[in-house]
C-alpha positions as CSV (number, residue, x, y, z in Angstrom):
1,M,-6.2,-15.3,-5.8
2,R,-3.6,-13.6,-3.5
3,V,-0.1,-15.1,-3.3
4,S,0.5,-15.2,0.6
5,K,4.5,-15.4,0.5
6,G,6.9,-13.4,-1.8
7,Y,7.8,-10.0,-2.6
8,W,5.8,-6.7,-3.1
9,L,6.8,-3.3,-4.2
10,W,5.0,-0.5,-1.9
11,G,4.4,3.0,-1.9
12,Q,4.9,4.8,1.5
13,F,4.7,8.1,2.3
14,D,6.1,11.3,3.5
15,E,6.4,11.9,7.5
16,S,3.3,14.1,7.6
17,S,1.5,12.0,5.5
18,T,2.2,9.0,7.3
19,Q,1.4,10.5,10.4
20,E,-2.0,11.6,9.3
21,L,-2.9,8.0,7.8
22,T,-1.7,6.3,10.7
23,E,-3.8,8.4,12.8
24,L,-7.0,7.1,11.1
25,K,-5.8,3.6,11.1
26,T,-5.4,3.9,15.1
27,Q,-8.9,5.1,15.0
28,V,-10.3,2.4,13.2
29,G,-8.0,-0.1,15.8
30,R,-10.7,1.4,18.4
31,F,-13.7,-0.4,16.5
32,L,-11.8,-3.3,15.0
33,Q,-9.1,-5.5,15.9
34,G,-6.6,-6.5,13.1
35,P,-3.3,-7.1,12.3
36,T,-0.6,-4.6,12.8
37,F,1.3,-3.2,9.5
38,D,2.9,0.0,8.0
39,I,1.0,2.5,6.1
40,H,1.4,1.5,2.4
41,L,0.2,1.5,-0.7
42,T,0.8,-1.6,-3.1
43,L,2.4,-0.7,-6.2
44,A,3.1,-3.8,-7.5
45,G,4.2,-7.8,-7.2
46,P,4.2,-10.4,-6.5
47,M,7.8,-11.7,-7.0
48,G,9.1,-15.0,-6.0
49,E,12.6,-15.4,-4.7
50,I,14.9,-12.4,-5.1
51,D,18.3,-12.4,-5.4
52,N,21.0,-9.6,-6.0
53,N,20.4,-8.9,-9.6
54,I,16.7,-8.1,-8.6
55,V,18.0,-6.2,-5.6
56,N,20.5,-4.1,-7.8
57,L,17.7,-3.6,-10.4
58,F,15.6,-2.0,-7.5
59,F,18.4,0.5,-6.7
60,S,18.8,1.4,-10.3
61,L,15.6,2.5,-10.4
62,K,16.3,5.6,-8.2
63,E,16.8,8.3,-10.6
64,Q,13.5,7.2,-12.7
65,L,11.4,7.4,-9.6
66,H,10.0,10.7,-8.2
67,E,7.6,11.6,-5.6
68,V,3.8,10.9,-6.6
69,E,0.9,13.2,-4.9
70,V,-2.1,10.8,-4.4
71,Q,-5.6,12.1,-4.2
72,C,-7.6,10.4,-1.6
73,V,-11.0,9.7,-3.2
74,S,-13.2,8.1,-0.1
75,Y,-13.2,5.5,2.2
76,G,-14.4,2.1,1.0
77,C,-14.6,-1.3,2.3
78,R,-15.1,-5.0,0.4
79,E,-15.5,-8.5,1.4
80,K,-12.0,-9.2,1.1
81,Y,-9.0,-9.9,4.0
82,Y,-6.7,-7.3,2.5
83,Q,-9.1,-4.9,1.2
84,S,-11.3,-4.9,3.8
85,L,-11.4,-1.3,5.0
86,F,-9.4,1.8,3.1
87,I,-9.3,4.9,1.5
88,E,-9.4,4.6,-2.2
89,V,-6.5,6.7,-4.0
90,L,-7.5,8.1,-7.3
91,K,-5.6,6.1,-10.3
92,S,-4.0,9.0,-11.7
93,E,-1.6,8.9,-14.4
94,K,1.7,9.5,-12.6
95,L,0.6,6.8,-10.4
96,T,-0.3,4.1,-13.1
97,K,3.1,5.4,-15.1
98,L,4.9,4.6,-11.9
99,R,3.3,1.1,-11.6
100,N,3.9,0.2,-15.0
101,L,7.7,1.2,-14.5
102,L,7.9,-1.4,-11.9
103,D,5.9,-3.8,-13.6
104,E,8.3,-3.6,-16.5
105,T,11.3,-3.2,-14.9
106,F,10.7,-6.6,-12.7
107,T,8.6,-8.2,-15.9
108,L,5.7,-8.7,-13.6
109,E,2.4,-10.0,-15.2
110,P,0.4,-7.4,-15.3
111,R,-2.6,-7.6,-12.3
112,H,-5.6,-5.6,-12.0
113,F,-4.7,-2.0,-9.8
114,F,-6.7,-0.7,-7.3
115,P,-5.1,1.6,-5.4
116,H,-6.0,2.0,-1.9
117,I,-4.2,2.2,1.8
118,S,-5.8,0.0,3.6
119,L,-7.0,1.0,7.7
120,F,-8.0,-2.3,8.5
121,Y,-7.2,-6.2,7.2
122,G,-9.7,-8.8,8.7
123,E,-13.2,-10.3,8.2
124,E,-15.9,-8.3,9.8
125,Q,-19.6,-7.2,9.2
126,E,-19.7,-4.7,6.4
127,S,-22.4,-2.9,8.5
128,K,-19.7,-2.6,11.2
129,K,-17.3,-1.4,8.7
130,N,-19.4,1.5,7.6
131,F,-20.5,2.1,11.3
132,V,-16.4,2.9,12.2
133,I,-16.2,4.8,8.5
134,S,-19.2,7.0,10.0
135,K,-16.9,7.9,12.8
136,L,-13.6,8.6,11.3
137,S,-11.9,12.0,10.5
138,K,-12.8,13.4,7.3
139,I,-9.6,11.8,4.7
140,P,-6.9,13.8,3.5
141,N,-7.2,15.3,0.1
142,K,-3.6,13.9,-0.6
143,A,-0.9,12.1,0.5
144,C,2.7,12.4,-0.7
145,L,4.6,8.8,-1.9
146,K,8.1,9.7,-1.0
147,K,9.5,6.2,-1.0
148,V,9.4,2.8,-2.7
149,S,10.1,-0.2,-0.4
150,L,10.6,-3.8,-1.4
151,V,9.0,-5.6,0.8
152,K,9.0,-9.4,1.8
153,V,5.4,-10.5,2.5
154,D,4.5,-13.8,4.2
155,E,0.9,-15.2,5.5
156,E,1.1,-13.7,8.9
157,V,1.0,-9.9,8.2
158,E,3.2,-9.5,11.4
159,L,6.1,-11.2,9.7
160,W,6.0,-8.7,6.6
161,K,9.2,-6.6,6.7
162,V,10.7,-3.7,4.6
163,I,13.6,-5.4,3.1
164,H,15.0,-2.5,1.3
165,Q,13.9,1.2,0.6
166,I,14.8,4.1,-1.7
167,E,13.8,7.8,-1.0
168,I,12.3,9.6,-4.1
169,G,12.1,13.2,-4.7
């Protein structure tokens, strides 16, 4: 079951990757109407309430974090609201290490990790999503994770907010 409120850790991309991925999300939006959200790759979560100790812990990670180049595998879709239409990402050793570091640092319960970059949230027929995928530009081979963000998540996607962010390099 997905937690609808809490704090999550996202990976966000360098400027050129963000532009390229946002353009694909815009192409999807010409066919499917869903909520507005920032391009990201969910790394870990959820956390309940956070306090200054959690925030300090978050910023203390800066020296341990390194930019991660993620390999985009293919477009995909599922019958899940938050995994409706996406770019599947290779679960590489570097990406898995980053996720494990976050899980361990914040003592998060291990959860299934399905790395992906969402392009659409919502409920739509699979046939329509596959039609949309057939109209999209070629996926980028890679994208560069350049930031880790602490994000407040609410039931309403439009209320999601990046609270803190670390540039990694």
